[in-house]
N, C-alpha and C positions, 0 to 999 in steps of 0.2 A: 457536397457532392454525394448524390444518392447512389445506392447499388444499381448497376446498370441492367436494364431489361432489354434483351434482344433475341431474335430468332437464331437458333443454333442448327447446325447441320444435323445433329442428333435428333432434334425435334422433328425435322422433316422425315428422317429415317423411321422414327417411331410411328409417323403417320403413313408410312409406306408411300411417300410422295416422290420417290426417286426412280421407281421402276420404269424403265424405258425412256427416261428423261435425259436430256443433254445437260450435263453439269459442267460449268466453267469454274475452275479453282484457281484463284490467284495465290500462289505460294511464294515463299522467299527461298529461292534456290541459289542465291548469290554467294557461291562458295569460292574459297581461295584455290588458285591453280598454280602449278609451276610453269616454267618457260615452255615446256613441251605440251602444256594443256592438260596435264593430269591433275585431278582433284587432290589437294593435299590434306583437306579436312572436310569430312562429309556430314557433320552434325545436322546442318540445315536440310540436307536431302533426306536423311533418316527421319528427321522431325516431321517432314511433310507427308510421310507414308501413311500414317493413320487416317487422315482425311481422305486420301485417294483410295485406300483399301476399303474404307467404310462405304464410299460412294459406289465403288465397283460391286461390292458384296450386296448392295441394295438394288442392283440391277440397272445402274446408270451407264450412259455413254459419257466418258470422262475426258475433258480437256484440261490441261494444266499449263499455266504460263508463269514466268518470272522475269525479272531483270537479271542481268549479269554484267558486272563492271559498269563502265561509263561509255556506252557506245554513242556515236553521233547519229541522231535521228535521220532516217532515210538513207543511211550509208552502211550497209551490212559488211562487216569484215569477219574473216574466219575466226579470229580470236574472240569475237563477241558471241560465238555460237554456244548454244546449250547442249551440243552433241555429247560432251563428256557426262553431263547430268542425265541425259536420256539413257546412256549406257548404265550408269550407276542405278538409276531408278528401276530399270528393267531387271537388274540383279536383285534389288531389294524386294520388288513386287513379285518376282518369279514369273514374269510374263513380258512379251515384247512391248516396248514403248517407242512408237515411231515419232520421229521429230518432223514437224510440219513447218515448212517455210511459207512466207507470203499467205498467211492464214486469215487475214482480216475479212476477206470477202467470202469465205466459206470453208468449212472443214467437214470431211467425211469421217464419222466415228460411230461405231455400233455399240449397243449395250454390252457391257462386259469388257469393252476395249478401253485403253487409255492412250491418248496421244499427248505429246509435249509440243506446245506452240512456241516457236522460236522467240528469242529475246524480245520481250514486249517493248523495251525502250528504243528499239530500232524503228518502231512505227512512228511516222510523223504525227505529232499532236499528243503523244503519250504524256510527256512531262507538262505540257500546257493544259492537260485535262480537256482536250477537245471534245465537244459534244458530238460532232460528226463521227469521230473515231469511236467514241463510247457507244453510240447508237448502233454502229455496225457490229461491234463486239457483242452487244446485248442481244442482237438478232441470232447469234450463234448458239444461244443457250436457252433453256427453260428455267434454269436455276443458277444463280451466281453465288459462289462461296468465297469469302475473303479469309484466308488462313495465314496472312503475312503481317503480323503485328509490327515487324521492323520497319515497314513502309507506311504504317497507319497515319503518320504525321504529315504525309505528303498527299496533296490532292492531285492525283494523276488519273489517266483514263482507265487503267486497270484496277485502281484502288478505290476510286470515288465515282468517276463518270459512269462507268458501266453499272454501278449499283443504283444509279438514278433510274436507269431504263430497263434493266433486266426484269422479267415477269415476277420472279421470286428471289429474295436475297437472304443470305444467312452467314453467320460466323462459323468458321471451321474450328476444330478442337483446340488448335494452338492459340488462335486469337481469343477464343472464348476463355481459355485458361488464364491468359494475361489479364483480360478485363475482369474476370472473377477475382483474381489475386489483388489487382489494384483497387477494385471496388471494396474488397474486404479490408485492405490496409488503410485506405483514405476515405471511403464512403461511409463505412460503419465499423470503425476500429474498436477493438478492445482497448480500454485505457489502462495505464498511461500509454500514449502514443509517443514513441521516441524515434527521431530521425537522426541519422548520421550523414552529414553532407561534407565531403572533403574533396580537396583538389588543390591545384596550384593557385587558381585565381578566383577571387570573389566575383569578378565581372562576368565570368562564364556561368556562374551559378547564382547570381544575385536574384533573378526573378524566382528561382526555386526557393531560395532562402526566405524571400519576402512572402511567397505563397504559403510555405510551411509554417512561418512564424504565426500565422492566424489559426493553425490547426493542431500543432503538436504540443505535447506537455514538456518535452525536453528536446532541445536541438543541439546535438553534438557537432561541433565544427572541427575540421582537421586539416592538416597540410598547410599550404600557403594561406588558405582561408582563415585558419585559426590565428595565424600571425597577425592578420589585419584586425581580427577581433581583439587580440591581446593589445595591440596598439591603441584600439578604441577605448580600452579601460586604463590607458596610461602606462602600460608596461614597456620596457626597453626590449626590442626584438633584434638589436644588433644589425647585422647586414642580411637578415633573413628576407626571403621573398615575401613581399606584401604589396598592397595597393593603397598608398597614402590617400589618394583621392576618394577612396571608398570607406574611409574610417568613419565618416559621418553616417553612412548607410548602415554600417555594422552597429554603431551605437543606437541607431533608431530601432533596429531589430531587437537588440538586447532590451531596450526600454519598453518596446511594444509587448514583448513576451512577459517581462517582469510585471507589467500593469495587470496582466490576467493570471499571475501566479505561476507562470511557466519559466523555464530557465534555459540559458545558454551557458553551460559550464565552461569556465575559462581554465586552461591548464594551470596547475600549481608547480609542476616541474616539467622540464623538457630535456631532450637529448640534442646536444650541440656539437658542431665541428667547426674547424677554421676554414674548411674548403668542402666543395661538393664533389666527392669522388668515391669510388668503391673501396678505396683504401684509407679514407679519412678516419682519424681517430675520434671515437664517439665519447663524449663526456656528459654525464647526467648533472643538471644544475637546477637549483630552485629558480623559479621565474625571475625573482628579484636580483639574481646574480648573473644574468646574461650580460656578457661584455659586448662592447661596440663592434668587435671584429668576429663575433659568433654568428653562425648560421644555425637556426633551429630546424632540425631535420626529422624530429619525431616527438611524440609526447613522452613524458617520463613515466617511470613505474608507479609512482603515487597517483598521478593523474589517471593512468590506465586502470589501476585498481578501483578508483572512485567511479570511473565511467562503466567498468564491468559490473559494479554494484547496481548502477542505474539500469543497465541492460537487463540484469537479473530480475528487476522489479517490473519491467515493461510488459504491457499486454500485447502491443504491436510494435514491430521494428521495421523501419524503412532504411535501407543502407545503400548509399551511393558514394563510394570513394574511400581509399585507404587513408589513414591518419598520419602517415609518415612515408619516407622514401623506402618502402618495404622491399624494393628490388635489391637494396644493399642490406645484408643481414644485421649489421650493427644499428640500423635505423628501422628495423622491422618489428621490434617487440611490441610497440603500441598497437599496430594493426593486428598482430598475431593475438594479443590479449583480447582485443575487442571481437575478433573473429571467433575465438574460442568461447567467449561469453555468449555471443549470438547462437553458436552451435549448441551450447548447453541450456539456453533459455527455453522456457515452455511457451513463450510468446509466438504469435504468428509473425514470421519474418519474410520480407521481400527484398531482394537485392538486385541491382542492375548497374550497368556501365562497365566498360571494358576493363578498367583497372580493378574494379571490384571483383569481376569474374576471375581475373588473374590471381587475386588474393585468395579467393575461395578455393581455387585449384591448388595454390601453393600450400595452403593449410589443410587441404583435403577434407573440407566440411560440406561439400555440395549436398550430400544426403541429409544434412542437419539444418539446412536453410529451408524455410517453408516454401518459397517460390523464387526461382532465379529467372529474372526477366532477360529475354534475348533481344529486347527492343532497342537498346542503345538510345538514339535520339528520341524515339517515340516514348520510351520510358521517362526520359528527362522532361519532355514536354507535358506528359501526363502529370508529373510531380509539380510542374509549374502551374497546374490548373488550366492548361490550355485545352481547347477542344481539338481532338484529333479528327481531321476530315473524314477518314475512312471509317472511323467509329461513329461519328455523328450521322452519316448517311444510313448506316445500319440501324441506328436507334430510330431515326425518322421513319424508315420503311417499316420497321417492326411496330412502331406506334400507330402507323396509318392502316394497319391490317384490319 
């Protein structure tokens, strides 16, 4: 996987290519709201401002759209409206942001103005990536900018189709930062490259584990995934969460990595309990002492210290998932130790996934992680080595210039 080359919004600004032009920005403004429709967390709205502000400052007429929730195509309901987002955007930009309904067939917007185009997933053909819809949207603009990495793994009309037909296409600063970070971590990493992949099930992360097994020098597994790997090397895991049918796959990954001198460190000690509950008593045990009625809910202190040493030696770290049930403090020490090791490391680190972001927040290390991906599913699919449709079309259009 090479470092990715694509046209950026900033490249166009540097060429003074936005003045008087109509710019269509696909942002990710899918924010949580309460029952009254008030935005409860506005990170995504704030994150979208730099691209909009840059286009406005460069003299463009700016249109912005996003999905919100899961509307039914062709059936607009008040709860699907981006109206609360328009209000918040106007506050952040310090200028009016008018919300436009039924915008596919034409939008009036002047240079220096910004309009918000109502929830794009209400348009018929959006999710199916309809060429007819995409061509209509492409006619609205001179320049299309994708700044929504979180939807880059979906081929939809506003993320992929429009980019086929718009006269000029570019990546916004958020999308560009994600691609730069992922390219640095996986395309041209400083070695050793260490990945932490943890979670309850091997099945949901199997393709990621298989993809990384070819690339990384150390593959740390945690959570229920580690239990399956422990079973694969013949250890008793008691009544811990594991997938017996994937033990063979786990063994294959261990062997594949060993054959090229890479490792999957297996825990030497674990934290067990007799039940899964916030009040369960935690007991540290050597892995050979796990009883048949034990549940493994975290890695033990010796294992955590060994893994922290590996993290300290890494050149690049990719982190997806906590290594124990970190929501319960008595099973959180493993995740805390690794989080602090990542924070202290000089390596370039990239972290993504909902539980990982929650752990980063819990241990207050956000400013010590090299890059925190907001992508969720897109981040995981990139780790799997999958081509993200919205990225692929940007690369194609950039290469064809």
